[in-house]
N, C-alpha and C positions, 0 to 999 in steps of 0.2 A: 307594534306594527300588526295590524289585523291580518289574520290568515296564517300566521306563523305560530305553530304550537311549540311552546318551550319544552314540553315533555320529549318530543321527538328531535328537536333541533339542538339539544345539548350535545356537544361534540362526540362524547363516547357512545351515547345512545344512537346517534346518527350513524356512526361507524358500525355499530352493532347491527343496525338494520340494513346497512349497505352490503354486508356479507351474508345476509340471510338469503336463502333460496326458497323455492316453493315447498321443499320437504322439511324434515326435521334436522336441526343442527345440535350437536351435543355441546355441553358446557365447556369441556376441555378444549375443543376446537376454537370456540369463541375466545376463551381465555388466552390461548396461544396466539391467535390472530391479532387480538387487541392489546396484548401485553398488560392486562389488568390483573389485580389480585383477585382471589376468590371472593372476598367480601365486597370489593368495589363492583365487580361484575354482577354479583348477586343483587346488590342494591339497584343497579341499573335495570336488570331484568325485572325486578319487582315493580319498579316504576312503570316500565313498559307493559307489564302484565296488568297492573292496576288500571291503566288507561286503555286496556283492551287492544294494544298494538301487537301483542304476541300471545301465543298459548304456550303454557309450560306443562310438560309431562315429566313426572318423576317415576322411575322404575328401578329395579335391581337387576344387575347382570351378575349372576352368581351371588356373592354376598356384598357386592359393591354398589352403592347408589349411583344412578346415572340421571342427570337432568338434561332434558331435551327441550329445545325451543322451536316453535313454528311461528312463522309470520308470513307475510305482513299484509293481510287484506285491508286493514284499516290504514296502513301506510299508503297503499295504492290510492285509496280514496283521498287521503290528505294531499298527496302529490297532484292528483287531478284538480283539487281545489286551488292549489298554488298555481298550476298551469293556467287554469281559468282566470285567476286574478292577475297573474303577472306574465301571461303568455305573450302579450303584445310587446313587452320589453325583450323577452327571450327571442322573439322572431325578428326583432329589429336589427338589421345588419350593423348600423352605427353603434348600437348598444353592445353587440357581440364584439365588434372590433375594438371598442374602447375598453371593455371589461374582460373579454375572453381571451 
């Protein structure tokens, strides 16, 4: 289906982006909210970073590493493309009544 990006529409990555805010979110918060393992969450973050959906910042707090994630300007652009392409369906009352 044209217009749908499999990088962002994979369920765990879509959930990850849904809890993003305008600021930075730490890895531990994302892990807790999504119920993913460190490795699984790290792999999803790497995919999103490689596709330029998020920015990743790593720093130390004391001697402990801390990974922070910032998003999602590219996600907003992607959602605008979806709205442009599929907006007529989303605005149709019959469609919303049948599927919403």
